[in-house]
C-alpha positions in Angstrom: -19.8 25.9 4.6 -20.2 26.2 0.7 -17.5 29.1 -0.4 -19.9 30.6 -2.4 -17.4 33.2 -4.4 -16.4 33.3 -7.8 -12.9 34.2 -8.4 -12.7 36.3 -11.9 -8.9 35.8 -12.3 -7.9 35.5 -15.7 -11.1 36.8 -17.3 -11.0 39.8 -19.7 -13.3 43.0 -19.2 -14.5 41.4 -15.9 -17.1 44.2 -15.2 -19.2 42.9 -18.3 -18.9 39.6 -17.4 -20.0 39.9 -13.8 -23.0 41.5 -15.1 -23.8 38.3 -16.9 -23.2 36.1 -14.4 -25.5 37.9 -12.1 -28.6 36.6 -13.9 -27.6 33.0 -13.2 -27.7 31.9 -9.3 -26.4 28.3 -9.7 -22.9 28.5 -8.4 -21.7 25.4 -10.5 -23.4 27.3 -13.5 -21.1 30.5 -12.7 -18.3 28.8 -12.5 -18.6 26.6 -15.5 -19.1 30.2 -17.3 -15.6 31.7 -15.9 -13.8 28.3 -17.2 -15.3 29.3 -20.2 -13.9 33.2 -20.3 -10.9 31.7 -18.8 -10.4 30.0 -22.7 -11.3 32.9 -24.4 -9.2 35.6 -22.2 -6.1 35.1 -24.4 -8.3 36.1 -28.2 -9.8 38.8 -26.4 -6.8 40.2 -25.0 -5.3 40.2 -27.9 -7.9 41.0 -30.8 -8.6 43.8 -27.6 -12.3 43.6 -27.1 -14.7 41.4 -25.8 -16.4 38.0 -26.9 -19.4 39.8 -28.2 -18.0 42.0 -30.3 -16.4 39.0 -32.3 -17.2 38.5 -35.6 -18.5 35.3 -37.1 -14.8 34.4 -38.4 -12.8 35.4 -34.9 -15.4 33.0 -33.1 -14.9 30.6 -36.0 -11.0 31.0 -35.4 -11.4 30.7 -31.7 -13.5 27.2 -32.3 -10.7 25.9 -34.2 -7.9 26.4 -31.4 -10.4 24.9 -29.0 -10.1 21.0 -28.1 -13.4 19.3 -27.0 -12.6 15.6 -26.7 -16.0 14.3 -26.5 -19.5 15.1 -28.5 -21.0 16.6 -24.9 -18.3 18.7 -24.4 -18.1 20.1 -27.8 -22.3 20.8 -27.5 -21.5 22.1 -23.4 -18.7 24.3 -24.9 -21.0 26.0 -28.0 -24.2 26.3 -25.6 -22.7 28.3 -23.0 -20.4 30.9 -25.4 -23.9 31.2 -27.5 -25.9 32.2 -23.9 -23.6 34.7 -23.5 -23.5 36.0 -27.4 -27.8 36.4 -26.4 -27.3 38.0 -23.5 -25.7 40.4 -25.6 -28.3 41.1 -28.0 -31.1 41.1 -25.0 -29.1 43.8 -23.3 -28.4 46.1 -26.8 -24.9 45.8 -26.0 -25.0 44.4 -30.2 -27.7 44.6 -32.9 -27.8 40.8 -34.0 -26.2 37.5 -33.0 -22.9 37.2 -34.7 -22.9 33.2 -34.7 -26.6 32.3 -35.1 -25.7 28.3 -35.4 -27.4 25.3 -33.6 -25.4 23.5 -31.0 -24.7 20.3 -33.2 -22.5 22.8 -35.5 -19.9 22.6 -32.7 -19.6 18.9 -33.3 -17.2 19.8 -36.1 -14.9 21.1 -33.8 -14.2 17.4 -31.4 -10.8 16.2 -31.7 -9.4 12.6 -31.2 -6.7 12.2 -29.8 -6.0 9.8 -32.7 -6.3 12.8 -34.7 -4.5 15.3 -32.9 -1.9 14.7 -30.9 2.0 13.7 -31.8 4.2 11.2 -29.7 7.3 12.0 -29.0 8.9 9.0 -30.9 7.0 9.4 -34.1 8.1 12.8 -33.9 11.5 11.6 -34.2 10.9 9.1 -36.8 9.7 11.7 -39.1 12.3 14.2 -38.4 15.0 12.1 -37.6 15.0 9.2 -40.3 11.8 9.6 -42.7 12.4 13.9 -43.8 15.5 13.7 -46.4 15.7 17.8 -45.3 16.9 18.7 -41.7 15.6 22.3 -43.0 12.2 20.6 -42.8 12.9 18.4 -39.6 14.3 21.4 -37.5 11.0 23.5 -37.5 9.1 20.3 -35.9 11.4 19.9 -33.1 11.8 23.1 -32.5 7.5 23.6 -32.5 7.1 20.8 -29.9 10.0 21.7 -27.9 9.0 24.9 -27.1 10.3 27.5 -29.4 7.7 29.4 -31.9 7.2 33.7 -30.9 4.7 35.2 -32.4 4.2 33.9 -36.4 7.2 31.7 -35.7 9.5 34.6 -34.9 11.9 32.6 -32.5 12.5 30.4 -35.1 13.4 32.5 -37.5 15.6 34.6 -35.6 17.1 31.8 -34.1 21.4 31.9 -35.0 23.7 29.3 -34.7 25.7 31.5 -32.1 22.5 31.2 -29.8 23.0 27.8 -29.2 24.2 26.9 -26.0 26.0 23.1 -25.4 27.9 23.8 -22.1 24.1 24.5 -20.0 21.8 22.6 -22.8 20.1 26.2 -23.6 19.0 28.7 -26.3 18.6 32.4 -26.8 15.2 33.6 -28.2 14.2 36.7 -29.4 10.6 37.5 -30.9 10.8 40.6 -32.7 7.4 40.6 -33.3 6.8 41.3 -29.9 10.5 42.3 -28.8 10.9 39.6 -25.9 13.8 37.9 -25.3 14.3 34.9 -23.5 16.6 31.7 -22.7 15.0 28.2 -22.7 16.5 25.5 -21.3 16.7 21.5 -22.5 17.5 18.1 -20.9 20.0 17.3 -22.8 21.8 18.9 -26.1 19.7 16.8 -28.7 18.1 19.8 -30.1 20.7 21.4 -30.8 22.7 19.5 -32.5 20.3 18.5 -34.9 19.9 22.6 -35.0 23.5 23.0 -35.8 23.2 19.7 -38.4 20.5 21.6 -39.8 22.7 24.7 -40.2 25.0 22.9 -42.1 22.7 22.0 -45.1 23.8 23.0 -47.9 20.8 22.1 -50.3 17.2 21.1 -49.6 15.3 18.3 -51.6 12.1 19.0 -53.4 9.2 17.7 -51.6 11.4 15.1 -49.7 12.9 13.6 -53.1 9.3 12.0 -53.7 9.1 14.4 -56.8 8.1 12.6 -60.5 11.7 12.2 -62.5 11.5 15.0 -65.0 14.9 16.5 -66.7 14.0 19.5 -67.0 13.2 20.4 -63.7 16.2 20.3 -60.8 14.8 18.2 -57.3 16.9 20.3 -55.4 17.7 24.3 -54.8 20.8 25.2 -53.1 20.4 26.8 -49.6 22.2 30.4 -48.5 25.5 29.1 -46.7 26.5 32.4 -45.8 24.0 32.9 -42.6 24.1 32.7 -39.4 20.8 31.7 -38.8 19.5 28.1 -38.6 16.0 28.2 -40.9 17.6 29.0 -44.1 16.1 30.4 -47.5 16.9 28.8 -50.8 19.0 30.5 -53.7 16.5 31.7 -56.4 16.3 35.0 -58.4 14.0 36.2 -56.7 15.8 36.6 -52.8 19.1 35.8 -51.6 18.0 37.0 -48.2 20.0 35.1 -45.5 17.0 35.3 -43.2 14.0 33.2 -43.8 11.0 34.9 -43.0 7.4 33.5 -41.6 6.4 32.6 -45.1 9.5 30.2 -45.5 8.2 28.5 -42.3 4.8 28.3 -43.3 5.6 27.3 -47.2 7.7 24.6 -46.0 4.7 23.4 -43.3 2.4 23.1 -46.3 5.0 21.0 -48.3 5.4 18.5 -45.8 2.0 18.1 -45.4 2.0 16.8 -48.8 4.7 14.4 -48.2 3.6 10.8 -48.8 3.6 9.0 -45.2 2.3 12.6 -43.9 -0.9 13.1 -45.8 -3.0 10.1 -43.5 -1.7 12.5 -40.5 -1.5 16.4 -42.2 -4.1 17.3 -39.2 -0.8 16.9 -36.8 1.4 18.4 -38.7 0.4 22.0 -38.0 2.0 24.6 -35.7 -0.7 24.3 -33.2 -0.9 20.5 -32.9 2.6 20.2 -32.8 3.1 22.4 -30.3 0.1 21.0 -28.6 1.9 18.2 -28.5 5.3 19.4 -27.0 3.5 20.3 -24.2 2.1 17.3 -23.2 5.5 15.7 -24.0 7.0 17.8 -21.1 3.9 17.4 -18.9 4.9 13.6 -19.0 8.3 14.5 -18.1 6.6 16.6 -15.1 4.6 14.0 -14.8 7.1 11.2 -13.9 9.3 13.8 -11.9 6.8 14.8 -9.7 3.4 12.4 -9.6 1.0 14.8 -11.1 0.3 17.3 -13.3 -1.8 20.4 -11.6 -1.0 24.1 -11.5 2.9 24.4 -10.6 3.3 22.1 -13.4 1.6 23.7 -15.6 2.7 27.6 -15.1 6.5 25.6 -15.7 5.0 24.1 -19.5 3.6 27.9 -19.9 7.3 29.8 -18.6 8.7 26.9 -21.1 6.7 27.8 -24.2 6.4 31.3 -24.0 2.5 31.3 -22.8 1.2 33.6 -20.5 -2.1 32.1 -20.0 -2.6 28.8 -18.4 -6.3 28.0 -18.0 -6.9 27.2 -21.7 -4.2 24.2 -22.0 -6.7 22.1 -19.3 -8.7 22.2 -22.4 -6.1 19.3 -23.3 -3.1 18.9 -21.4 -4.9 16.6 -18.9 -4.3 13.5 -17.3 -6.7 11.6 -19.6 -4.3 12.8 -23.0 -1.4 11.9 -20.8 -2.3 8.5 -20.4 -3.4 8.3 -23.9 -0.3 9.4 -25.6 1.8 8.0 -22.8 0.1 4.7 -21.2 3.6 3.9 -19.1 2.6 6.9 -17.1 -0.7 5.2 -16.0 -1.1 3.8 -12.4 -2.4 0.3 -11.5 
């Protein structure tokens, strides 16, 4: 007998979502909506309101973070969201549709693997060989291997004393949420890179790719009297020992302007570096377990400090895994 139960676990504002689903008789249709609602959960929870109350900018932000790999899936995703918003208007829950677009609008959010994800070997090339500053490289590597926090807080708070070579771990602190956690690695490569970045005394501007100008010094001195891994430059404006999220964001913006990075700058964003790192971890778990299912996804979520696992399935799947790491595909 077919299972007719609809599991609403991981759905925000279950009562409203259930009222919407009751208009449909087809179980597959209901389950398709539930998958969408599980993906919207983290965004609704963050803003403490249901999806139908999102304004246009908030909806665009949500779609910017989705990863449909085909035009069909993009249209399907958009169509389901629009149906839910239309229902909210019909039920007089909101006065007007907040996102009145046609389905073809969602094609702009299709992100191919080669436009989005970064392979592990490519990451290491940029951070270890191409970048002139370890202070640039360490940002990408920390994000790739699970260190982030809200608005990059775990990176900004990371100190030399938080590194433990004995058990390949780091003590992390997110002062935006108050969460402290310990993260473990396979080896000490990232820890040693953090130590190297901490010893760096100066920062080469624009990866030393600037045109020579005798009136402009091509580097800035870094603050050395600090235990923080990510450092500020010594300027006339500030000598704060701890870098802020603005330092982190500005460094990433500058990295995107490096000569070899410009063609792949869509990959060098926080969300795409993190997703790439999650796929790399998935490759290691797949090698260990021979599968990529719920237990492996939960392990990745824990390592990266992510609460929800449903939204990861849009990109954290075997299709993308085999594209990035084809050696895992069994004949």
